[in-house]
C-alpha atoms as an extended CHARMM CRD file, in Angstrom:
* protein
*
       227  EXT
         1         1  MET       CA            108.4210000000      107.5100000000      101.9580000000  PROA      1               0.0000000000
         2         2  THR       CA            107.4550000000      109.4620000000      105.0590000000  PROA      2               0.0000000000
         3         3  ALA       CA            108.6680000000      112.9330000000      105.9950000000  PROA      3               0.0000000000
         4         4  LEU       CA            111.1130000000      111.3180000000      108.4090000000  PROA      4               0.0000000000
         5         5  THR       CA            112.4730000000      108.9570000000      105.7540000000  PROA      5               0.0000000000
         6         6  CYS       CA            113.0230000000      111.8460000000      103.3440000000  PROA      6               0.0000000000
         7         7  PHE       CA            114.7520000000      113.8020000000      106.1100000000  PROA      7               0.0000000000
         8         8  LYS       CA            117.0670000000      110.9140000000      106.9680000000  PROA      8               0.0000000000
         9         9  LYS       CA            117.9940000000      110.1630000000      103.3530000000  PROA      9               0.0000000000
        10        10  ALA       CA            118.7240000000      113.8070000000      102.6300000000  PROA      10              0.0000000000
        11        11  SER       CA            120.7930000000      114.2930000000      105.7930000000  PROA      11              0.0000000000
        12        12  ARG       CA            122.9510000000      111.2720000000      104.9500000000  PROA      12              0.0000000000
        13        13  ARG       CA            123.7440000000      112.7790000000      101.5690000000  PROA      13              0.0000000000
        14        14  LEU       CA            124.1240000000      116.3810000000      102.6910000000  PROA      14              0.0000000000
        15        15  ILE       CA            125.8280000000      116.2600000000      106.0840000000  PROA      15              0.0000000000
        16        16  SER       CA            126.7450000000      112.5640000000      106.4260000000  PROA      16              0.0000000000
        17        17  GLN       CA            124.6650000000      112.1890000000      109.5480000000  PROA      17              0.0000000000
        18        18  ASP       CA            121.7080000000      110.0370000000      110.5610000000  PROA      18              0.0000000000
        19        19  GLN       CA            118.9590000000      112.1820000000      112.0280000000  PROA      19              0.0000000000
        20        20  GLY       CA            116.1510000000      111.4230000000      114.4420000000  PROA      20              0.0000000000
        21        21  SER       CA            112.7400000000      113.0680000000      114.4420000000  PROA      21              0.0000000000
        22        22  LEU       CA            112.0910000000      115.9620000000      112.0820000000  PROA      22              0.0000000000
        23        23  PHE       CA            109.5170000000      117.5070000000      114.4060000000  PROA      23              0.0000000000
        24        24  THR       CA            111.1850000000      117.0630000000      117.7890000000  PROA      24              0.0000000000
        25        25  GLY       CA            114.0520000000      119.3200000000      118.7970000000  PROA      25              0.0000000000
        26        26  ASN       CA            115.5070000000      122.5450000000      117.4450000000  PROA      26              0.0000000000
        27        27  ASP       CA            118.6270000000      121.5040000000      115.5410000000  PROA      27              0.0000000000
        28        28  PRO       CA            119.4340000000      124.2010000000      112.8990000000  PROA      28              0.0000000000
        29        29  PHE       CA            119.6410000000      121.6280000000      110.1010000000  PROA      29              0.0000000000
        30        30  GLN       CA            116.3160000000      120.1770000000      111.1680000000  PROA      30              0.0000000000
        31        31  ILE       CA            114.6200000000      123.5940000000      111.2350000000  PROA      31              0.0000000000
        32        32  LYS       CA            115.9940000000      124.6110000000      107.8500000000  PROA      32              0.0000000000
        33        33  PHE       CA            115.1470000000      121.2760000000      106.2520000000  PROA      33              0.0000000000
        34        34  LEU       CA            111.5350000000      121.4760000000      107.3790000000  PROA      34              0.0000000000
        35        35  GLU       CA            111.1830000000      124.8930000000      105.7480000000  PROA      35              0.0000000000
        36        36  ILE       CA            112.8520000000      123.6520000000      102.5720000000  PROA      36              0.0000000000
        37        37  MET       CA            110.6070000000      120.5980000000      102.4090000000  PROA      37              0.0000000000
        38        38  SER       CA            107.4850000000      122.7260000000      102.7850000000  PROA      38              0.0000000000
        39        39  GLU       CA            108.7020000000      124.9830000000       99.9830000000  PROA      39              0.0000000000
        40        40  ALA       CA            109.5230000000      121.9620000000       97.8190000000  PROA      40              0.0000000000
        41        41  ILE       CA            106.0550000000      120.3880000000       97.9380000000  PROA      41              0.0000000000
        42        42  GLN       CA            104.4260000000      123.6940000000       97.0260000000  PROA      42              0.0000000000
        43        43  ASP       CA            106.7630000000      124.1370000000       94.0720000000  PROA      43              0.0000000000
        44        44  ILE       CA            106.1490000000      120.5980000000       92.8310000000  PROA      44              0.0000000000
        45        45  ALA       CA            102.3780000000      121.0410000000       93.0770000000  PROA      45              0.0000000000
        46        46  GLN       CA            102.5680000000      124.2280000000       91.0030000000  PROA      46              0.0000000000
        47        47  ALA       CA            104.8140000000      122.6930000000       88.3440000000  PROA      47              0.0000000000
        48        48  HSD       CA            102.1490000000      120.5420000000       86.6840000000  PROA      48              0.0000000000
        49        49  ASP       CA             98.4340000000      119.7620000000       86.7410000000  PROA      49              0.0000000000
        50        50  TRP       CA             98.9350000000      116.4260000000       88.4750000000  PROA      50              0.0000000000
        51        51  ASN       CA             96.1770000000      113.8420000000       88.1830000000  PROA      51              0.0000000000
        52        52  ASP       CA             96.6700000000      112.8340000000       91.8120000000  PROA      52              0.0000000000
        53        53  LEU       CA             95.8830000000      116.3810000000       92.9130000000  PROA      53              0.0000000000
        54        54  SER       CA             92.9930000000      116.9970000000       90.4960000000  PROA      54              0.0000000000
        55        55  ARG       CA             89.5280000000      117.2530000000       92.0030000000  PROA      55              0.0000000000
        56        56  GLN       CA             86.1270000000      117.9170000000       90.4570000000  PROA      56              0.0000000000
        57        57  CYS       CA             83.7210000000      120.4440000000       91.9490000000  PROA      57              0.0000000000
        58        58  THR       CA             80.0270000000      120.7030000000       91.0720000000  PROA      58              0.0000000000
        59        59  LEU       CA             78.2610000000      123.8620000000       92.1960000000  PROA      59              0.0000000000
        60        60  VAL       CA             74.6290000000      123.3680000000       93.2020000000  PROA      60              0.0000000000
        61        61  SER       CA             72.6610000000      126.1690000000       91.5480000000  PROA      61              0.0000000000
        62        62  ASP       CA             69.2110000000      127.2570000000       92.7230000000  PROA      62              0.0000000000
        63        63  GLY       CA             68.4380000000      129.9610000000       90.1740000000  PROA      63              0.0000000000
        64        64  ASN       CA             69.1760000000      132.7650000000       92.6570000000  PROA      64              0.0000000000
        65        65  THR       CA             72.8330000000      132.2890000000       93.5980000000  PROA      65              0.0000000000
        66        66  SER       CA             75.6960000000      133.5830000000       91.4660000000  PROA      66              0.0000000000
        67        67  ASP       CA             78.5420000000      133.5390000000       94.0460000000  PROA      67              0.0000000000
        68        68  PHE       CA             79.7370000000      130.1370000000       95.2800000000  PROA      68              0.0000000000
        69        69  ALA       CA             82.2530000000      129.2010000000       97.9760000000  PROA      69              0.0000000000
        70        70  LEU       CA             85.2680000000      127.3270000000       96.6960000000  PROA      70              0.0000000000
        71        71  PRO       CA             86.0240000000      123.8120000000       98.0150000000  PROA      71              0.0000000000
        72        72  SER       CA             87.8000000000      123.7490000000      101.3700000000  PROA      72              0.0000000000
        73        73  ASP       CA             90.8830000000      122.1730000000       99.7680000000  PROA      73              0.0000000000
        74        74  TYR       CA             90.9520000000      124.4760000000       96.7400000000  PROA      74              0.0000000000
        75        75  GLY       CA             94.4810000000      125.3270000000       95.6400000000  PROA      75              0.0000000000
        76        76  ARG       CA             94.1560000000      126.6820000000       92.1060000000  PROA      76              0.0000000000
        77        77  MET       CA             92.4140000000      126.0970000000       88.8110000000  PROA      77              0.0000000000
        78        78  LEU       CA             94.0230000000      123.8600000000       86.2380000000  PROA      78              0.0000000000
        79        79  VAL       CA             96.1960000000      125.7400000000       83.7500000000  PROA      79              0.0000000000
        80        80  LYS       CA             93.6550000000      124.9610000000       81.0370000000  PROA      80              0.0000000000
        81        81  ALA       CA             90.5130000000      125.3450000000       83.0850000000  PROA      81              0.0000000000
        82        82  ASP       CA             86.8920000000      125.3080000000       81.9700000000  PROA      82              0.0000000000
        83        83  VAL       CA             83.6470000000      125.8020000000       83.8360000000  PROA      83              0.0000000000
        84        84  HSD       CA             81.0640000000      123.4750000000       82.3110000000  PROA      84              0.0000000000
        85        85  SER       CA             77.3120000000      123.9340000000       82.1260000000  PROA      85              0.0000000000
        86        86  SER       CA             74.9700000000      120.9380000000       82.3500000000  PROA      86              0.0000000000
        87        87  ILE       CA             72.4590000000      122.7690000000       80.1360000000  PROA      87              0.0000000000
        88        88  TRP       CA             74.5400000000      124.2220000000       77.3150000000  PROA      88              0.0000000000
        89        89  SER       CA             76.9620000000      122.4010000000       75.0340000000  PROA      89              0.0000000000
        90        90  VAL       CA             79.5270000000      125.1890000000       75.4040000000  PROA      90              0.0000000000
        91        91  ASN       CA             81.3700000000      126.3720000000       78.4970000000  PROA      91              0.0000000000
        92        92  TYR       CA             81.5040000000      129.5300000000       80.5470000000  PROA      92              0.0000000000
        93        93  GLU       CA             84.0940000000      132.0620000000       79.3920000000  PROA      93              0.0000000000
        94        94  PRO       CA             86.7090000000      133.2800000000       81.9180000000  PROA      94              0.0000000000
        95        95  ALA       CA             86.7580000000      137.0230000000       82.5260000000  PROA      95              0.0000000000
        96        96  LYS       CA             90.2000000000      138.3320000000       81.5810000000  PROA      96              0.0000000000
        97        97  ASP       CA             90.5320000000      140.3220000000       84.7940000000  PROA      97              0.0000000000
        98        98  LYS       CA             88.5200000000      142.1310000000       87.4550000000  PROA      98              0.0000000000
        99        99  ASP       CA             88.1510000000      145.2460000000       85.3150000000  PROA      99              0.0000000000
       100       100  GLU       CA             86.5340000000      143.2290000000       82.5370000000  PROA      100             0.0000000000
       101       101  TRP       CA             84.2860000000      141.6490000000       85.1740000000  PROA      101             0.0000000000
       102       102  ILE       CA             83.0040000000      145.0960000000       86.1350000000  PROA      102             0.0000000000
       103       103  GLN       CA             82.2900000000      145.8430000000       82.4850000000  PROA      103             0.0000000000
       104       104  LEU       CA             80.4730000000      142.5430000000       82.0690000000  PROA      104             0.0000000000
       105       105  GLN       CA             78.2980000000      143.3290000000       85.0850000000  PROA      105             0.0000000000
       106       106  ARG       CA             77.3790000000      146.6780000000       83.5560000000  PROA      106             0.0000000000
       107       107  PHE       CA             76.9930000000      145.6530000000       79.9380000000  PROA      107             0.0000000000
       108       108  MET       CA             76.3680000000      141.9060000000       79.8440000000  PROA      108             0.0000000000
       109       109  PRO       CA             76.6320000000      140.7610000000       76.2000000000  PROA      109             0.0000000000
       110       110  SER       CA             74.4140000000      138.1130000000       74.6100000000  PROA      110             0.0000000000
       111       111  THR       CA             76.5470000000      135.1980000000       75.6370000000  PROA      111             0.0000000000
       112       112  ILE       CA             75.6360000000      131.7560000000       76.8810000000  PROA      112             0.0000000000
       113       113  PRO       CA             76.0290000000      130.2730000000       79.3360000000  PROA      113             0.0000000000
       114       114  GLY       CA             78.0360000000      133.2910000000       80.5740000000  PROA      114             0.0000000000
       115       115  TYR       CA             81.2780000000      134.2130000000       82.3360000000  PROA      115             0.0000000000
       116       116  TRP       CA             83.2220000000      133.2390000000       85.4400000000  PROA      116             0.0000000000
       117       117  ILE       CA             85.8840000000      134.7080000000       87.6830000000  PROA      117             0.0000000000
       118       118  ILE       CA             87.4480000000      133.7930000000       91.0320000000  PROA      118             0.0000000000
       119       119  TYR       CA             88.1460000000      136.3270000000       93.7710000000  PROA      119             0.0000000000
       120       120  GLY       CA             87.5350000000      136.6300000000       97.4860000000  PROA      120             0.0000000000
       121       121  GLY       CA             87.5390000000      132.8650000000       97.9330000000  PROA      121             0.0000000000
       122       122  GLN       CA             84.5100000000      132.4290000000       95.6730000000  PROA      122             0.0000000000
       123       123  MET       CA             83.5960000000      131.3680000000       92.1570000000  PROA      123             0.0000000000
       124       124  HSD       CA             81.4530000000      134.1110000000       90.6070000000  PROA      124             0.0000000000
       125       125  LEU       CA             79.2030000000      133.4300000000       87.6190000000  PROA      125             0.0000000000
       126       126  LEU       CA             77.3790000000      135.8290000000       85.3150000000  PROA      126             0.0000000000
       127       127  PRO       CA             74.4890000000      135.6380000000       84.6470000000  PROA      127             0.0000000000
       128       128  THR       CA             73.0790000000      133.7300000000       87.5990000000  PROA      128             0.0000000000
       129       129  PRO       CA             72.9630000000      130.0280000000       86.6820000000  PROA      129             0.0000000000
       130       130  ARG       CA             69.5740000000      128.4360000000       86.2830000000  PROA      130             0.0000000000
       131       131  ALA       CA             68.2470000000      126.0740000000       88.9240000000  PROA      131             0.0000000000
       132       132  ASN       CA             69.8970000000      122.6580000000       88.5810000000  PROA      132             0.0000000000
       133       133  GLU       CA             72.3530000000      123.9070000000       85.9790000000  PROA      133             0.0000000000
       134       134  ASN       CA             75.0840000000      122.9060000000       88.4650000000  PROA      134             0.0000000000
       135       135  PRO       CA             78.2650000000      124.2800000000       86.8230000000  PROA      135             0.0000000000
       136       136  THR       CA             81.2570000000      121.9650000000       87.1280000000  PROA      136             0.0000000000
       137       137  PHE       CA             85.0110000000      122.5350000000       87.0350000000  PROA      137             0.0000000000
       138       138  TRP       CA             88.3190000000      120.8440000000       87.8720000000  PROA      138             0.0000000000
       139       139  TYR       CA             90.8450000000      122.2450000000       90.3250000000  PROA      139             0.0000000000
       140       140  ILE       CA             94.1340000000      121.3330000000       91.9920000000  PROA      140             0.0000000000
       141       141  SER       CA             93.8690000000      120.4400000000       95.6640000000  PROA      141             0.0000000000
       142       142  ALA       CA             95.9670000000      122.3280000000       98.2090000000  PROA      142             0.0000000000
       143       143  LYS       CA             96.1670000000      119.2360000000      100.4160000000  PROA      143             0.0000000000
       144       144  LEU       CA             99.5130000000      117.7540000000       99.4120000000  PROA      144             0.0000000000
       145       145  VAL       CA            100.2320000000      115.5610000000      102.4360000000  PROA      145             0.0000000000
       146       146  ARG       CA             98.6000000000      112.3830000000      103.7320000000  PROA      146             0.0000000000
       147       147  GLY       CA             98.7440000000      111.6020000000      107.4310000000  PROA      147             0.0000000000
       148       148  ALA       CA             99.2910000000      108.0960000000      108.8050000000  PROA      148             0.0000000000
       149       149  ASP       CA             95.5370000000      107.8770000000      109.4590000000  PROA      149             0.0000000000
       150       150  GLY       CA             94.7190000000      108.8740000000      105.8700000000  PROA      150             0.0000000000
       151       151  THR       CA             93.8210000000      112.4650000000      106.7020000000  PROA      151             0.0000000000
       152       152  MET       CA             94.7600000000      114.9230000000      103.9480000000  PROA      152             0.0000000000
       153       153  LYS       CA             96.4740000000      118.1870000000      104.9100000000  PROA      153             0.0000000000
       154       154  ALA       CA             98.3060000000      121.1040000000      103.3760000000  PROA      154             0.0000000000
       155       155  ASP       CA            101.7330000000      120.5760000000      104.9610000000  PROA      155             0.0000000000
       156       156  PHE       CA            103.8350000000      118.1900000000      107.0140000000  PROA      156             0.0000000000
       157       157  ASP       CA            103.3520000000      118.2400000000      110.7700000000  PROA      157             0.0000000000
       158       158  SER       CA            104.3540000000      114.7030000000      111.7460000000  PROA      158             0.0000000000
       159       159  ASP       CA            107.2010000000      112.2890000000      111.0140000000  PROA      159             0.0000000000
       160       160  ASP       CA            104.6750000000      109.7800000000      109.6610000000  PROA      160             0.0000000000
       161       161  ASP       CA            103.2020000000      112.1260000000      107.0370000000  PROA      161             0.0000000000
       162       162  SER       CA            103.7040000000      111.2540000000      103.3620000000  PROA      162             0.0000000000
       163       163  PHE       CA            103.8230000000      113.3920000000      100.2170000000  PROA      163             0.0000000000
       164       164  VAL       CA            100.9620000000      112.4640000000       97.8740000000  PROA      164             0.0000000000
       165       165  LEU       CA            103.1280000000      112.8660000000       94.7470000000  PROA      165             0.0000000000
       166       166  ASP       CA            106.4260000000      111.2340000000       93.7920000000  PROA      166             0.0000000000
       167       167  GLU       CA            108.6280000000      110.8790000000       96.8680000000  PROA      167             0.0000000000
       168       168  GLN       CA            111.9050000000      110.6380000000       94.9630000000  PROA      168             0.0000000000
       169       169  LEU       CA            111.0640000000      113.9420000000       93.3130000000  PROA      169             0.0000000000
       170       170  LEU       CA            110.5970000000      115.4600000000       96.7700000000  PROA      170             0.0000000000
       171       171  LEU       CA            113.9560000000      114.1180000000       97.9220000000  PROA      171             0.0000000000
       172       172  LEU       CA            115.7480000000      115.5400000000       94.8660000000  PROA      172             0.0000000000
       173       173  SER       CA            114.0310000000      118.8820000000       95.3570000000  PROA      173             0.0000000000
       174       174  THR       CA            115.0600000000      119.1840000000       99.0040000000  PROA      174             0.0000000000
       175       175  ILE       CA            118.6750000000      118.3410000000       98.1820000000  PROA      175             0.0000000000
       176       176  TRP       CA            119.2250000000      121.0400000000       95.5860000000  PROA      176             0.0000000000
       177       177  ARG       CA            117.3200000000      123.6280000000       97.6200000000  PROA      177             0.0000000000
       178       178  TRP       CA            119.4080000000      122.9590000000      100.7260000000  PROA      178             0.0000000000
       179       179  LYS       CA            122.6330000000      123.2680000000       98.7270000000  PROA      179             0.0000000000
       180       180  GLN       CA            121.4200000000      126.5240000000       97.2110000000  PROA      180             0.0000000000
       181       181  ALA       CA            120.5590000000      127.8720000000      100.6690000000  PROA      181             0.0000000000
       182       182  GLU       CA            124.0330000000      126.9330000000      101.8970000000  PROA      182             0.0000000000
       183       183  GLY       CA            125.7670000000      128.6490000000       98.9820000000  PROA      183             0.0000000000
       184       184  LEU       CA            127.0120000000      125.3440000000       97.5450000000  PROA      184             0.0000000000
       185       185  ASP       CA            127.0430000000      124.1910000000       93.9290000000  PROA      185             0.0000000000
       186       186  TYR       CA            123.5440000000      122.8680000000       93.3070000000  PROA      186             0.0000000000
       187       187  GLN       CA            123.2660000000      122.9640000000       89.5130000000  PROA      187             0.0000000000
       188       188  GLU       CA            123.6860000000      119.2230000000       88.9180000000  PROA      188             0.0000000000
       189       189  ASP       CA            121.2440000000      118.3730000000       91.6960000000  PROA      189             0.0000000000
       190       190  MET       CA            118.6850000000      120.8160000000       90.3460000000  PROA      190             0.0000000000
       191       191  GLN       CA            119.1270000000      119.3240000000       86.8800000000  PROA      191             0.0000000000
       192       192  ASN       CA            118.4770000000      115.8400000000       88.2900000000  PROA      192             0.0000000000
       193       193  TYR       CA            115.3020000000      117.1640000000       89.8760000000  PROA      193             0.0000000000
       194       194  GLU       CA            114.1500000000      118.8360000000       86.6710000000  PROA      194             0.0000000000
       195       195  VAL       CA            114.7870000000      115.7070000000       84.6010000000  PROA      195             0.0000000000
       196       196  ARG       CA            112.6500000000      113.5850000000       86.9250000000  PROA      196             0.0000000000
       197       197  LEU       CA            109.9880000000      116.2850000000       87.0580000000  PROA      197             0.0000000000
       198       198  SER       CA            109.8320000000      116.3500000000       83.2640000000  PROA      198             0.0000000000
       199       199  GLN       CA            109.6560000000      112.5570000000       83.0510000000  PROA      199             0.0000000000
       200       200  LEU       CA            106.8380000000      112.3210000000       85.5850000000  PROA      200             0.0000000000
       201       201  ALA       CA            104.8660000000      115.1550000000       84.0010000000  PROA      201             0.0000000000
       202       202  ALA       CA            105.1670000000      113.5010000000       80.5830000000  PROA      202             0.0000000000
       203       203  LYS       CA            103.7150000000      110.2700000000       81.9910000000  PROA      203             0.0000000000
       204       204  ASP       CA            100.8830000000      112.1330000000       83.7100000000  PROA      204             0.0000000000
       205       205  GLN       CA             99.0060000000      112.4000000000       80.4220000000  PROA      205             0.0000000000
       206       206  GLY       CA             95.6250000000      113.2420000000       81.8770000000  PROA      206             0.0000000000
       207       207  SER       CA             96.7930000000      116.7180000000       82.8310000000  PROA      207             0.0000000000
       208       208  ARG       CA             97.8260000000      117.6810000000       79.3030000000  PROA      208             0.0000000000
       209       209  PRO       CA             94.6560000000      117.5920000000       77.2240000000  PROA      209             0.0000000000
       210       210  ILE       CA             94.9560000000      118.1930000000       73.4760000000  PROA      210             0.0000000000
       211       211  ARG       CA             92.4510000000      120.8460000000       72.6530000000  PROA      211             0.0000000000
       212       212  ALA       CA             91.5850000000      122.8030000000       69.5440000000  PROA      212             0.0000000000
       213       213  ASN       CA             91.3200000000      126.5710000000       69.4470000000  PROA      213             0.0000000000
       214       214  ARG       CA             87.7940000000      127.2770000000       70.6770000000  PROA      214             0.0000000000
       215       215  SER       CA             87.8560000000      131.0390000000       70.2610000000  PROA      215             0.0000000000
       216       216  GLY       CA             84.3800000000      132.2720000000       69.4660000000  PROA      216             0.0000000000
       217       217  LEU       CA             82.5350000000      129.0160000000       70.1370000000  PROA      217             0.0000000000
       218       218  ASN       CA             80.9480000000      130.3860000000       73.2650000000  PROA      218             0.0000000000
       219       219  ARG       CA             78.8490000000      132.9890000000       71.4860000000  PROA      219             0.0000000000
       220       220  LEU       CA             75.2560000000      132.6780000000       70.2780000000  PROA      220             0.0000000000
       221       221  GLY       CA             75.1380000000      130.4830000000       67.2060000000  PROA      221             0.0000000000
       222       222  ILE       CA             74.7640000000      126.9090000000       66.0600000000  PROA      222             0.0000000000
       223       223  TRP       CA             77.2340000000      125.6970000000       68.7180000000  PROA      223             0.0000000000
       224       224  ALA       CA             75.2200000000      127.1330000000       71.6050000000  PROA      224             0.0000000000
       225       225  MET       CA             72.6070000000      124.4060000000       71.8020000000  PROA      225             0.0000000000
       226       226  ALA       CA             70.8680000000      123.5450000000       75.0360000000  PROA      226             0.0000000000
       227       227  ARG       CA             71.2720000000      119.9550000000       76.1790000000  PROA      227             0.0000000000
């Protein structure tokens, strides 16, 4: 389903009209729908760690660099995110916040492989990773739309663009959001959206790993063995 197809299907249901291009003209319904659709894809992407949006990033470490640029399509970390070391059998620990990061920089504890935090568009690691340690992590891509030529982008800008996730979910999301914006009863439509969202998320098993409580495993001890 393209952006135009979604627009036409929604307009038939909402205003009983068949629309033309979504990106040509300045019809009020057209303008509002485009904003609603952009909001909808962002909300859907945030609702679950979708496999189709998951990407793996490997940082190339040289033994001197501790601050690494994030991928150009970086959206966010997975809800249950880890930064993996290729040397140690345990993972980097996330700093709780920026204040803890300052404390770690001042009083680095005996911890391996270390800690990570994201700010300023970079992944920061402490201590500096060894050469060829190449820390690895998963993230959710911010590019949610595929152009007709296969180009990935962050938002719709052409009638031929397609949403990379479930298109019916997008249609349901735009319908309840438009009704809400118009002050109409949207509860049933929102419930239909949430039911489909829940069903799709349940099937997307790869994004819901079953993991044991690992508290304390990232400290010096028998678990911290070099590979």
